[in-house]
C-alpha positions as CSV (number, residue, x, y, z in Angstrom):
1,X,-24.3,-36.9,-11.0
2,X,-24.3,-33.3,-10.1
3,X,-27.6,-31.9,-8.6
4,X,-29.0,-28.4,-8.3
5,X,-28.9,-27.0,-4.8
6,X,-32.7,-27.5,-4.5
7,X,-32.6,-31.2,-5.6
8,X,-29.7,-31.7,-3.2
9,X,-31.8,-30.3,-0.2
10,X,-34.8,-32.2,-1.2
11,X,-33.0,-35.5,-1.4
12,X,-31.5,-35.0,1.9
13,X,-34.7,-34.1,3.8
14,X,-36.3,-37.2,2.2
15,X,-33.5,-39.3,3.7
16,X,-31.9,-39.9,0.4
17,X,-28.2,-39.4,-0.4
18,X,-27.5,-36.4,-2.7
19,X,-24.3,-35.6,-4.5
20,X,-23.1,-33.7,-1.3
21,X,-24.2,-32.7,1.9
22,X,-26.3,-29.4,1.6
23,X,-25.4,-26.2,3.2
24,X,-28.0,-24.0,4.9
25,X,-26.4,-20.6,5.7
26,X,-27.4,-16.8,5.5
27,X,-31.2,-17.2,5.1
28,X,-32.6,-16.8,8.6
29,X,-31.5,-15.6,12.0
30,X,-31.0,-19.1,13.1
31,X,-28.7,-19.8,10.2
32,X,-27.4,-16.3,9.5
33,X,-24.3,-14.2,9.8
34,X,-24.0,-11.2,11.9
35,X,-22.8,-8.0,10.2
36,X,-19.2,-7.9,11.4
37,X,-18.2,-11.2,10.0
38,X,-20.3,-10.6,6.9
39,X,-18.2,-7.4,6.2
40,X,-15.1,-9.3,6.9
41,X,-16.1,-11.9,4.6
42,X,-16.9,-9.3,1.8
43,X,-13.5,-7.8,2.3
44,X,-11.7,-11.1,2.2
45,X,-13.5,-12.1,-1.0
46,X,-13.4,-8.7,-2.6
47,X,-17.1,-8.5,-3.0
48,X,-18.7,-5.1,-3.4
49,X,-22.2,-5.4,-2.0
50,X,-24.4,-3.1,0.3
51,X,-24.9,-3.9,3.8
52,X,-28.4,-4.9,4.5
53,X,-30.3,-6.6,7.4
54,X,-32.6,-9.4,7.7
55,X,-36.2,-8.4,8.3
56,X,-35.0,-4.8,7.6
57,X,-34.2,-4.7,11.1
58,X,-30.6,-3.2,11.9
59,X,-30.9,-3.8,15.7
60,X,-31.1,-7.6,15.2
61,X,-27.6,-7.2,13.6
62,X,-28.0,-10.2,11.2
63,X,-26.9,-9.4,7.6
64,X,-29.1,-9.9,4.6
65,X,-26.3,-11.8,2.7
66,X,-25.8,-10.7,-1.0
67,X,-26.2,-13.2,-3.7
68,X,-22.5,-13.4,-4.7
69,X,-21.5,-14.2,-1.1
70,X,-24.3,-16.8,-0.9
71,X,-23.0,-18.6,-4.0
72,X,-19.4,-18.4,-2.6
73,X,-20.7,-19.9,0.7
74,X,-22.3,-22.7,-1.4
75,X,-25.6,-22.1,0.4
76,X,-28.2,-24.4,-1.0
77,X,-31.1,-22.5,0.2
78,X,-32.7,-19.0,-0.3
79,X,-34.9,-17.3,2.2
80,X,-38.4,-15.6,2.1
81,X,-39.2,-13.6,5.1
82,X,-42.0,-11.4,6.4
83,X,-41.4,-7.9,7.8
84,X,-42.9,-5.7,10.3
85,X,-45.9,-3.5,9.2
86,X,-44.8,-0.5,7.1
87,X,-45.9,1.9,9.9
88,X,-43.6,0.1,12.5
89,X,-40.6,0.2,10.0
90,X,-41.1,3.8,9.5
91,X,-41.5,4.7,13.1
92,X,-38.3,2.8,13.9
93,X,-36.4,4.3,11.0
94,X,-37.3,7.9,12.1
95,X,-37.1,7.5,15.8
96,X,-34.4,9.7,17.8
97,X,-30.9,8.2,17.7
98,X,-30.2,5.5,20.3
99,X,-33.9,5.4,21.3
100,X,-35.4,1.9,22.1
101,X,-36.6,-0.2,19.1
102,X,-40.2,-1.1,19.6
103,X,-41.9,-3.7,17.4
104,X,-45.5,-4.3,16.6
105,X,-46.1,-6.3,19.7
106,X,-45.0,-3.5,21.9
107,X,-41.8,-5.3,23.1
108,X,-38.4,-4.3,21.8
109,X,-34.7,-3.7,22.4
110,X,-32.5,-1.2,24.3
111,X,-29.0,-0.1,23.1
112,X,-26.7,-1.3,25.9
113,X,-23.5,-0.3,24.1
114,X,-23.0,1.4,20.8
115,X,-24.8,-0.5,18.1
116,X,-25.4,-3.4,20.5
117,X,-29.0,-4.2,21.4
118,X,-30.6,-6.3,24.0
119,X,-34.3,-7.3,24.5
120,X,-35.1,-5.3,27.5
121,X,-38.5,-3.7,26.6
122,X,-41.1,-6.1,28.0
123,X,-44.5,-4.5,28.0
124,X,-46.3,-7.3,30.1
125,X,-43.5,-7.7,32.7
126,X,-45.8,-7.2,35.7
127,X,-48.9,-9.0,34.3
128,X,-50.1,-12.2,36.1
129,X,-53.8,-12.5,35.3
130,X,-55.8,-13.7,32.4
131,X,-57.7,-10.4,32.3
132,X,-54.4,-8.6,31.5
133,X,-53.9,-11.0,28.5
134,X,-57.3,-10.2,27.3
135,X,-56.9,-6.5,27.8
136,X,-53.5,-6.1,26.1
137,X,-53.6,-4.4,22.8
138,X,-52.4,-7.2,20.5
139,X,-50.8,-6.5,17.1
140,X,-52.9,-6.4,13.9
141,X,-51.7,-9.6,11.9
142,X,-54.0,-8.7,9.1
143,X,-51.9,-5.8,8.1
144,X,-51.1,-6.6,4.4
145,X,-47.7,-4.8,4.5
146,X,-46.3,-7.6,6.4
147,X,-46.3,-10.1,3.5
148,X,-46.9,-7.9,0.5
149,X,-43.7,-9.0,-1.1
150,X,-43.8,-12.6,-0.2
151,X,-45.7,-14.0,-3.2
152,X,-43.5,-12.3,-5.8
153,X,-40.3,-13.2,-4.1
154,X,-41.3,-16.9,-3.7
155,X,-42.5,-17.0,-7.2
156,X,-39.3,-15.6,-8.6
157,X,-37.3,-18.2,-6.7
158,X,-39.7,-20.9,-7.8
159,X,-39.5,-19.9,-11.4
160,X,-35.5,-20.1,-11.3
161,X,-35.9,-23.5,-9.7
162,X,-32.3,-23.6,-8.5
163,X,-32.3,-23.2,-4.7
164,X,-34.6,-24.7,-2.1
165,X,-36.9,-22.1,-0.7
166,X,-36.8,-21.7,3.1
167,X,-39.6,-19.5,4.5
168,X,-38.9,-17.8,7.8
169,X,-41.6,-15.5,9.3
170,X,-39.9,-13.6,12.1
171,X,-40.2,-15.2,15.7
172,X,-43.7,-16.6,15.4
173,X,-42.8,-18.7,18.3
174,X,-45.1,-18.8,21.4
175,X,-42.7,-19.2,24.1
176,X,-39.9,-16.9,22.8
177,X,-42.6,-14.3,22.3
178,X,-43.8,-14.8,25.8
179,X,-40.3,-14.1,26.9
180,X,-40.2,-10.8,24.8
181,X,-43.4,-9.8,26.4
182,X,-42.4,-10.5,30.1
183,X,-38.8,-11.3,30.2
184,X,-37.5,-14.8,30.3
185,X,-37.1,-15.1,34.1
186,X,-40.4,-13.6,34.8
187,X,-42.3,-15.8,32.4
188,X,-40.6,-19.0,33.7
189,X,-41.6,-18.0,37.2
190,X,-45.2,-17.4,36.1
191,X,-45.2,-20.9,34.5
192,X,-44.9,-22.2,38.2
193,X,-46.7,-19.5,40.1
194,X,-49.5,-18.5,37.7
195,X,-49.9,-21.3,35.3
196,X,-53.4,-20.2,34.2
197,X,-52.1,-16.8,33.2
198,X,-49.0,-18.4,31.5
199,X,-51.1,-20.8,29.5
200,X,-53.5,-18.1,28.4
201,X,-50.6,-15.9,27.3
202,X,-49.1,-18.7,25.3
203,X,-52.4,-19.4,23.7
204,X,-53.2,-15.8,22.9
205,X,-49.7,-15.5,21.3
206,X,-50.5,-18.6,19.4
207,X,-53.8,-17.3,18.1
208,X,-51.9,-14.2,16.8
209,X,-49.1,-16.1,15.2
210,X,-51.5,-18.3,13.4
211,X,-53.2,-15.4,11.8
212,X,-49.9,-14.1,10.3
213,X,-48.7,-17.6,9.5
214,X,-51.9,-18.2,7.5
215,X,-51.4,-15.0,5.5
216,X,-47.7,-15.9,5.1
217,X,-48.6,-19.4,3.8
218,X,-51.2,-18.2,1.5
219,X,-48.8,-15.8,-0.2
220,X,-46.2,-18.5,-0.5
221,X,-48.7,-20.9,-2.1
222,X,-46.8,-24.0,-3.4
223,X,-43.6,-22.1,-3.7
224,X,-41.9,-23.2,-0.5
225,X,-39.8,-26.2,0.4
226,X,-39.0,-25.5,4.2
227,X,-41.0,-23.5,6.7
228,X,-39.0,-22.5,9.8
229,X,-40.5,-22.1,13.3
230,X,-39.3,-22.9,16.8
231,X,-38.8,-22.2,20.4
232,X,-35.6,-22.1,22.6
233,X,-36.3,-25.0,25.1
234,X,-32.9,-25.8,26.3
235,X,-29.8,-24.5,28.1
236,X,-26.1,-25.7,28.0
237,X,-26.9,-28.4,30.5
238,X,-30.5,-29.1,30.5
239,X,-34.1,-27.9,29.7
240,X,-35.6,-24.6,30.6
241,X,-38.6,-26.5,32.0
242,X,-39.2,-30.0,33.1
243,X,-40.4,-32.5,30.4
244,X,-43.6,-32.9,32.5
245,X,-44.3,-29.1,32.3
246,X,-43.4,-29.0,28.6
247,X,-45.8,-31.8,28.0
248,X,-48.6,-30.4,30.0
249,X,-48.3,-26.7,28.9
250,X,-46.3,-26.0,25.8
251,X,-46.6,-29.1,23.7
252,X,-50.2,-28.8,23.1
253,X,-49.4,-25.3,21.8
254,X,-46.7,-26.4,19.6
255,X,-48.8,-29.5,18.4
256,X,-51.7,-27.2,17.5
257,X,-49.4,-24.8,15.7
258,X,-47.8,-27.5,13.7
259,X,-51.1,-28.9,12.7
260,X,-52.2,-25.6,11.5
261,X,-49.1,-25.4,9.3
262,X,-49.2,-28.9,8.0
263,X,-52.9,-28.4,6.9
264,X,-51.8,-25.5,4.8
265,X,-48.5,-26.6,3.1
266,X,-46.5,-29.6,2.1
267,X,-43.3,-27.9,3.1
268,X,-40.9,-29.6,5.6
269,X,-41.3,-28.1,9.1
270,X,-37.8,-26.9,10.4
271,X,-37.8,-26.4,14.2
272,X,-35.2,-24.3,15.8
273,X,-34.5,-24.9,19.5
274,X,-31.2,-24.2,21.3
275,X,-29.7,-26.1,24.0
276,X,-29.9,-29.7,25.3
277,X,-33.3,-30.7,24.1
278,X,-32.4,-34.4,24.0
279,X,-35.2,-35.4,26.4
280,X,-37.8,-33.6,24.2
281,X,-36.8,-35.1,20.8
282,X,-39.4,-37.8,20.7
283,X,-42.1,-35.2,21.6
284,X,-41.0,-33.0,18.7
285,X,-41.0,-36.0,16.3
286,X,-44.5,-36.9,17.5
287,X,-46.0,-33.4,16.8
288,X,-44.6,-33.3,13.3
289,X,-41.1,-31.7,13.2
290,X,-39.2,-32.7,10.1
291,X,-35.9,-30.9,10.5
292,X,-34.2,-30.2,13.9
293,X,-31.9,-27.4,14.4
294,X,-29.3,-26.2,15.6
295,X,-28.0,-29.5,17.1
296,X,-26.0,-27.6,19.7
297,X,-23.1,-29.9,20.1
298,X,-21.7,-28.0,23.1
299,X,-25.0,-28.7,25.1
300,X,-25.3,-31.8,27.2
301,X,-26.5,-35.0,25.3
302,X,-26.7,-33.1,22.1
303,X,-22.9,-33.8,21.8
304,X,-23.7,-37.4,21.3
305,X,-24.2,-37.2,17.4
306,X,-24.0,-40.9,17.0
307,X,-26.9,-41.6,19.3
308,X,-28.9,-38.8,17.7
309,X,-28.4,-40.3,14.3
310,X,-29.1,-43.9,15.5
311,X,-32.2,-43.1,17.3
312,X,-33.8,-40.4,15.1
313,X,-31.9,-40.3,11.9
314,X,-34.7,-42.1,10.0
315,X,-37.3,-39.6,11.1
316,X,-35.5,-36.4,11.6
317,X,-33.2,-34.3,9.3
318,X,-30.5,-32.6,11.4
319,X,-29.4,-29.2,10.6
320,X,-26.5,-27.4,12.2
321,X,-24.0,-29.1,14.3
322,X,-20.9,-27.0,13.6
323,X,-19.8,-25.7,16.9
324,X,-20.0,-21.9,17.5
325,X,-19.0,-22.2,21.2
326,X,-15.3,-22.9,20.5
327,X,-14.5,-24.4,17.1
328,X,-15.7,-21.5,14.7
329,X,-14.8,-18.6,16.9
330,X,-11.5,-19.9,18.3
331,X,-10.3,-22.8,16.3
332,X,-7.9,-22.7,13.4
333,X,-9.2,-23.2,9.9
334,X,-7.6,-26.8,10.0
335,X,-9.6,-27.5,13.4
336,X,-12.8,-26.2,11.6
337,X,-12.2,-28.6,8.7
338,X,-11.6,-31.5,11.0
339,X,-14.8,-30.8,13.0
340,X,-16.8,-30.5,9.7
341,X,-15.5,-33.8,8.6
342,X,-16.2,-35.5,12.0
343,X,-19.8,-34.2,12.1
344,X,-20.5,-35.1,8.4
345,X,-19.1,-38.7,8.9
346,X,-21.6,-39.2,11.7
347,X,-24.8,-37.3,10.5
348,X,-24.3,-37.5,6.8
349,X,-24.7,-41.1,5.8
350,X,-28.2,-42.0,4.4
351,X,-28.9,-38.3,3.9
352,X,-30.9,-36.4,6.6
353,X,-28.2,-33.9,7.3
354,X,-27.8,-30.2,6.4
355,X,-24.6,-28.5,7.3
356,X,-24.8,-25.2,9.2
357,X,-23.3,-23.4,12.1
358,X,-25.0,-23.8,15.5
359,X,-27.2,-20.8,15.4
360,X,-26.1,-17.4,14.0
361,X,-22.4,-16.9,12.9
362,X,-21.7,-14.4,15.6
363,X,-19.2,-11.5,15.7
364,X,-16.4,-13.5,17.1
365,X,-16.2,-15.9,14.1
366,X,-13.2,-15.0,11.7
367,X,-14.2,-15.0,8.0
368,X,-11.5,-17.4,7.3
369,X,-13.1,-20.0,9.5
370,X,-16.6,-19.5,7.9
371,X,-14.8,-20.3,4.5
372,X,-13.0,-23.2,6.0
373,X,-16.4,-24.6,7.0
374,X,-18.1,-24.4,3.7
375,X,-15.0,-25.5,1.8
376,X,-14.6,-28.5,4.1
377,X,-18.2,-29.5,3.2
378,X,-17.2,-29.7,-0.5
379,X,-14.1,-31.7,0.5
380,X,-15.6,-34.2,2.9
381,X,-19.3,-34.0,2.1
382,X,-19.4,-35.6,-1.2
383,X,-21.2,-39.0,-1.3
384,X,-20.6,-41.7,-0.6
385,X,-19.4,-40.1,2.7
386,X,-15.8,-40.9,3.7
387,X,-14.1,-40.7,0.2
388,X,-12.9,-37.1,0.8
389,X,-9.2,-36.2,1.3
390,X,-7.3,-36.3,4.4
391,X,-7.7,-33.7,7.1
């Protein structure tokens, strides 16, 4: 029997088999589409829709995908997002052309090539003391313009009761925000050389994030199915820090954050973390992660999908898994179809799998391959898994 998209997602995240494997695409930066492939997709589909950006943030470069395109992509979720305060949006909209983008935290991005921005504005790059953490002018998370739209948008989606609602407050992630404030290399060095400072910075960021998350969740009320958070903890071959360091310093921060969220919502917790995070999956399950993303199959042991499913498939829902390192950017549509089939046949049985690209669909992904991905889900993702056509 055919399900609504929301029913499909909810069945899967509760480890039940829906009618087909759900698709999560176009609703957050982690599951989004950059503007170039989005424009190509609209041209290919003859869809006339304006170009908009997630979070009203052009420098991020991720498209706010229009509804007609989302329907064609068979995306089973719709997003609700926060925004920067109105004063910050106005300041950036009216700044001189090519000037640095500065957000409410004081960090930001520099244009390194025309329309290509890189996070190079790090206001605490030289800080190493707890006093500097306390003295920094931290952002006002009580500014109502950050979430003024959230209640109405979530209520609209809930009233329609068609799509699963995925709430994605922008980068309320302690480690990645610390990278933004100091630069990644600098902060990782400070974890080793100045651990008291590094911990103080993480907990201060956490404090600010929790204030905004509280307002965001209050505005959502019961109108949310999935809440997205995360922190990039891995690289192509290993972790950014040892498991011992993670468990001593960052895991308590994450555990506190997830407990705060779980006390305020019944939504499933979606945790985004790039790279080979295989050694930390038990830790993430322990602190309350429900959905793990993006399952970066090009990174170390994350390629072993069968072991992931066998060890954690009864406790985690996996989201992602469709390779953006080689298959989506460089493969043929037939290779994309074959890879989607392969991943679905491993991760799909029993539910607990949501198809998505590994992180954002970047500028090197042809629109034809994106369509091949979602069409392959329709072909090979119908339950019971394995009854689809030949690749």
